[in-house]
Backbone as JSON Lines, residues from 0, in Angstrom:
{"i":0,"aa":"X","n":[42.26,174.83,44.85],"ca":[43.65,175.0,44.32],"c":[44.12,176.27,44.68]}
{"i":1,"aa":"X","n":[44.86,175.87,44.69],"ca":[47.28,177.25,44.16],"c":[47.81,176.84,42.96]}
{"i":2,"aa":"X","n":[47.92,177.15,42.31],"ca":[48.83,177.23,41.36],"c":[50.01,178.48,41.13]}
{"i":3,"aa":"X","n":[51.33,178.2,41.78],"ca":[52.24,179.13,41.89],"c":[53.04,178.43,40.96]}
{"i":4,"aa":"X","n":[53.56,179.47,39.66],"ca":[54.7,179.27,38.46],"c":[56.22,179.92,39.57]}
{"i":5,"aa":"X","n":[56.89,179.62,39.81],"ca":[58.84,180.63,39.98],"c":[58.56,181.65,38.77]}
{"i":6,"aa":"X","n":[59.35,182.16,39.01],"ca":[59.56,183.67,38.1],"c":[60.95,183.28,37.64]}
{"i":7,"aa":"X","n":[61.57,182.19,36.12],"ca":[63.12,182.13,36.1],"c":[64.01,183.28,36.22]}
{"i":8,"aa":"X","n":[65.08,183.36,36.81],"ca":[66.18,184.4,36.59],"c":[66.22,183.44,34.91]}
{"i":9,"aa":"X","n":[66.29,184.04,34.45],"ca":[66.56,183.94,32.51],"c":[68.16,184.12,32.73]}
{"i":10,"aa":"X","n":[68.56,185.1,32.89],"ca":[70.3,185.09,32.29],"c":[71.45,183.92,33.35]}
{"i":11,"aa":"X","n":[70.93,183.18,34.02],"ca":[71.43,182.49,35.19],"c":[70.52,180.28,34.79]}
{"i":12,"aa":"X","n":[68.83,180.84,34.29],"ca":[68.52,180.1,34.67],"c":[68.46,178.61,33.06]}
{"i":13,"aa":"X","n":[67.84,179.66,32.36],"ca":[67.39,179.51,30.89],"c":[68.35,179.43,29.73]}
{"i":14,"aa":"X","n":[68.27,178.74,28.65],"ca":[69.43,178.53,28.0],"c":[69.14,179.54,26.78]}
{"i":15,"aa":"X","n":[69.4,180.13,25.65],"ca":[68.94,181.23,24.82],"c":[68.69,180.51,23.68]}
{"i":16,"aa":"X","n":[68.94,179.73,23.21],"ca":[69.12,179.06,22.05],"c":[67.73,178.34,21.95]}
{"i":17,"aa":"X","n":[66.91,177.07,23.9],"ca":[66.3,176.3,23.26],"c":[64.6,176.4,23.29]}
{"i":18,"aa":"X","n":[64.86,177.83,23.55],"ca":[63.05,178.2,23.63],"c":[62.56,177.96,21.43]}
{"i":19,"aa":"X","n":[63.43,177.78,20.66],"ca":[62.92,177.18,19.46],"c":[63.33,176.18,19.18]}
{"i":20,"aa":"X","n":[63.53,175.05,19.66],"ca":[63.24,173.25,19.11],"c":[62.07,173.18,20.6]}
{"i":21,"aa":"X","n":[61.82,173.71,21.58],"ca":[61.35,172.96,22.93],"c":[60.0,173.28,22.6]}
{"i":22,"aa":"X","n":[59.26,173.44,21.28],"ca":[57.82,173.11,21.59],"c":[57.81,171.16,20.45]}
{"i":23,"aa":"X","n":[59.41,171.52,19.47],"ca":[59.32,170.44,18.62],"c":[59.71,169.01,20.29]}
{"i":24,"aa":"X","n":[60.53,169.6,21.11],"ca":[60.67,168.72,21.97],"c":[59.6,167.51,22.88]}
{"i":25,"aa":"X","n":[58.58,168.7,22.61],"ca":[57.57,168.43,23.82],"c":[56.33,167.37,23.04]}
{"i":26,"aa":"X","n":[56.66,167.61,21.27],"ca":[55.58,166.35,20.57],"c":[55.78,165.0,21.22]}
{"i":27,"aa":"X","n":[56.2,164.57,21.43],"ca":[56.22,162.88,22.74],"c":[55.15,163.53,23.58]}
{"i":28,"aa":"X","n":[55.22,163.81,24.1],"ca":[53.72,164.65,25.42],"c":[53.39,164.68,25.0]}
{"i":29,"aa":"X","n":[52.96,165.82,24.12],"ca":[51.32,166.5,23.67],"c":[50.85,164.87,22.53]}
{"i":30,"aa":"X","n":[50.81,163.73,21.86],"ca":[50.47,163.0,21.83],"c":[50.15,161.7,22.73]}
{"i":31,"aa":"X","n":[51.64,161.88,24.0],"ca":[50.43,160.6,25.38],"c":[49.75,160.97,26.26]}
{"i":32,"aa":"X","n":[49.59,162.99,26.08],"ca":[49.12,163.61,27.12],"c":[47.58,163.3,25.86]}
{"i":33,"aa":"X","n":[47.12,163.24,24.8],"ca":[45.8,163.08,23.82],"c":[44.98,162.4,24.41]}
{"i":34,"aa":"X","n":[45.74,160.9,24.53],"ca":[45.29,160.0,24.86],"c":[44.67,159.69,26.05]}
{"i":35,"aa":"X","n":[45.21,160.55,26.61],"ca":[45.58,160.42,28.22],"c":[44.45,161.13,29.38]}
{"i":36,"aa":"X","n":[43.98,162.82,28.19],"ca":[43.25,163.06,28.28],"c":[41.52,162.43,27.92]}
{"i":37,"aa":"X","n":[41.88,161.83,26.81],"ca":[40.42,161.01,26.74],"c":[40.34,160.24,27.72]}
{"i":38,"aa":"X","n":[41.55,159.56,28.51],"ca":[40.64,158.65,29.46],"c":[40.98,159.49,30.74]}
{"i":39,"aa":"X","n":[40.89,160.67,30.77],"ca":[40.88,161.24,32.17],"c":[39.25,161.64,32.16]}
{"i":40,"aa":"X","n":[38.78,162.14,30.38],"ca":[36.38,162.29,30.36],"c":[36.73,160.93,30.88]}
{"i":41,"aa":"X","n":[37.24,159.98,30.61],"ca":[36.08,158.96,31.0],"c":[36.11,158.93,32.5]}
{"i":42,"aa":"X","n":[37.71,158.47,33.18],"ca":[37.82,158.95,34.4],"c":[36.54,159.46,35.24]}
{"i":43,"aa":"X","n":[36.69,160.83,34.76],"ca":[35.78,161.8,35.56],"c":[33.69,161.67,34.86]}
{"i":44,"aa":"X","n":[33.76,161.15,33.69],"ca":[32.42,160.55,33.87],"c":[32.09,159.56,34.85]}
{"i":45,"aa":"X","n":[33.13,158.55,35.37],"ca":[32.72,157.14,35.43],"c":[32.67,158.39,37.43]}
{"i":46,"aa":"X","n":[33.63,159.19,37.79],"ca":[33.75,158.9,39.1],"c":[32.83,160.0,39.59]}
{"i":47,"aa":"X","n":[31.74,161.13,38.14],"ca":[30.57,161.28,38.8],"c":[29.61,160.44,39.36]}
{"i":48,"aa":"X","n":[29.55,159.6,38.45],"ca":[28.98,158.78,39.27],"c":[28.78,157.67,40.17]}
{"i":49,"aa":"X","n":[30.66,157.9,40.91],"ca":[30.59,157.27,42.12],"c":[30.1,158.35,43.11]}
{"i":50,"aa":"X","n":[30.5,159.28,42.57],"ca":[30.06,160.36,43.36],"c":[28.47,160.64,43.5]}
{"i":51,"aa":"X","n":[28.14,159.79,42.55],"ca":[26.67,159.65,42.64],"c":[25.77,159.5,44.21]}
{"i":52,"aa":"X","n":[26.25,157.84,43.48],"ca":[25.76,157.17,44.63],"c":[26.53,156.69,45.91]}
{"i":53,"aa":"X","n":[27.97,156.77,45.99],"ca":[27.88,156.65,47.43],"c":[28.63,158.18,47.47]}
{"i":54,"aa":"X","n":[28.84,158.94,47.5],"ca":[29.59,160.2,48.29],"c":[30.13,160.63,48.56]}
{"i":55,"aa":"X","n":[31.44,159.74,47.74],"ca":[32.9,160.03,47.85],"c":[33.62,159.88,46.78]}
{"i":56,"aa":"X","n":[34.24,160.34,45.7],"ca":[34.64,160.42,44.7],"c":[36.06,159.44,44.53]}
{"i":57,"aa":"X","n":[36.22,158.4,44.78],"ca":[37.24,157.79,44.17],"c":[39.27,157.96,44.24]}
{"i":58,"aa":"X","n":[38.94,158.39,45.22],"ca":[40.37,158.19,44.74],"c":[41.84,157.96,43.84]}
{"i":59,"aa":"X","n":[41.22,156.5,43.32],"ca":[42.12,156.19,42.05],"c":[42.1,157.11,41.24]}
{"i":60,"aa":"X","n":[40.8,157.92,41.27],"ca":[39.73,158.03,39.79],"c":[40.92,160.59,40.45]}
{"i":61,"aa":"X","n":[40.97,160.43,41.53],"ca":[40.94,161.25,41.74],"c":[42.94,161.81,41.95]}
{"i":62,"aa":"X","n":[43.62,160.86,41.43],"ca":[44.98,160.97,41.81],"c":[45.17,160.32,40.22]}
{"i":63,"aa":"X","n":[44.69,160.1,39.6],"ca":[44.77,159.38,38.18],"c":[44.47,161.58,37.47]}
{"i":64,"aa":"X","n":[43.29,161.68,37.72],"ca":[43.12,162.71,36.51],"c":[44.08,164.45,37.3]}
{"i":65,"aa":"X","n":[43.44,164.63,38.01],"ca":[45.04,165.17,38.65],"c":[46.75,164.85,38.01]}
{"i":66,"aa":"X","n":[47.21,163.9,38.87],"ca":[48.26,163.71,37.77],"c":[48.0,163.7,36.07]}
{"i":67,"aa":"X","n":[47.32,164.17,35.23],"ca":[47.13,164.3,34.04],"c":[47.71,165.71,33.94]}
{"i":68,"aa":"X","n":[46.37,166.5,35.14],"ca":[46.19,167.33,35.21],"c":[48.18,168.11,35.13]}
{"i":69,"aa":"X","n":[49.13,167.68,36.73],"ca":[50.12,167.96,36.91],"c":[51.0,167.84,35.62]}
{"i":70,"aa":"X","n":[50.5,166.03,34.78],"ca":[51.51,166.83,33.34],"c":[52.3,167.57,32.45]}
{"i":71,"aa":"X","n":[50.33,167.85,32.24],"ca":[49.56,168.77,31.07],"c":[50.51,170.31,31.44]}
{"i":72,"aa":"X","n":[50.75,170.17,32.77],"ca":[50.76,172.19,33.31],"c":[52.3,172.14,33.01]}
{"i":73,"aa":"X","n":[53.37,170.64,33.91],"ca":[55.29,171.19,33.31],"c":[55.23,171.25,32.16]}
{"i":74,"aa":"X","n":[54.58,170.28,31.15],"ca":[54.69,170.46,29.35],"c":[54.44,171.71,29.44]}
{"i":75,"aa":"X","n":[53.4,172.36,29.81],"ca":[53.43,174.29,29.32],"c":[53.9,174.63,29.82]}
{"i":76,"aa":"X","n":[54.4,174.25,30.72],"ca":[55.87,175.79,31.89],"c":[57.06,175.42,30.99]}
{"i":77,"aa":"X","n":[57.25,174.5,30.12],"ca":[58.43,173.77,29.6],"c":[58.58,174.14,28.77]}
{"i":78,"aa":"X","n":[57.32,174.06,27.14],"ca":[56.9,174.73,25.61],"c":[56.93,175.75,25.7]}
{"i":79,"aa":"X","n":[55.01,176.2,26.26],"ca":[54.79,177.42,25.69],"c":[55.23,178.55,27.05]}
{"i":80,"aa":"X","n":[54.58,178.5,28.31],"ca":[55.38,179.55,29.3],"c":[56.69,179.77,28.9]}
{"i":81,"aa":"X","n":[57.72,179.14,28.94],"ca":[59.22,178.9,28.66],"c":[59.61,179.48,30.07]}
{"i":82,"aa":"X","n":[59.43,179.12,31.57],"ca":[59.99,178.97,32.27],"c":[60.09,178.45,33.13]}
{"i":83,"aa":"X","n":[61.07,176.61,32.63],"ca":[61.69,176.33,33.21],"c":[62.76,175.63,31.4]}
{"i":84,"aa":"X","n":[64.4,175.36,31.45],"ca":[64.23,174.12,30.23],"c":[64.39,172.76,30.62]}
{"i":85,"aa":"X","n":[64.05,172.46,32.21],"ca":[64.53,170.97,32.45],"c":[62.85,169.61,31.94]}
{"i":86,"aa":"X","n":[63.51,169.69,31.16],"ca":[62.59,168.89,30.45],"c":[61.07,167.98,31.48]}
{"i":87,"aa":"X","n":[60.91,168.59,31.01],"ca":[58.91,167.57,31.6],"c":[59.73,165.56,31.76]}
{"i":88,"aa":"X","n":[59.33,164.74,33.09],"ca":[58.9,163.0,32.81],"c":[57.81,162.95,32.11]}
{"i":89,"aa":"X","n":[57.77,162.14,31.81],"ca":[56.85,160.79,31.43],"c":[56.25,160.63,32.58]}
{"i":90,"aa":"X","n":[55.99,161.45,33.62],"ca":[55.36,160.45,34.64],"c":[54.13,161.65,34.86]}
{"i":91,"aa":"X","n":[53.34,160.62,36.21],"ca":[51.83,161.91,35.95],"c":[52.11,162.22,38.17]}
{"i":92,"aa":"X","n":[53.3,161.72,38.67],"ca":[53.37,162.16,39.98],"c":[53.75,163.97,39.48]}
């Protein structure tokens, strides 16, 4: 896995006052992601059994778990890492 987060041009790309409220704007994401993390844990457990018996990770479960991870990273980059002012979409892709 390779993860790359571009460092922003602070003077041009970021709003000076938005970090004061970004954590508040991300609360709906936290709520949805909390539910999705529980579902992702169940999906990983199901995938473990599928791998055990078939030797393959089911593509749908894989896409779901990776999507939850991507969504979580987008929210973290927005609210805590402060590398973007673009509000993260409510999507797994």
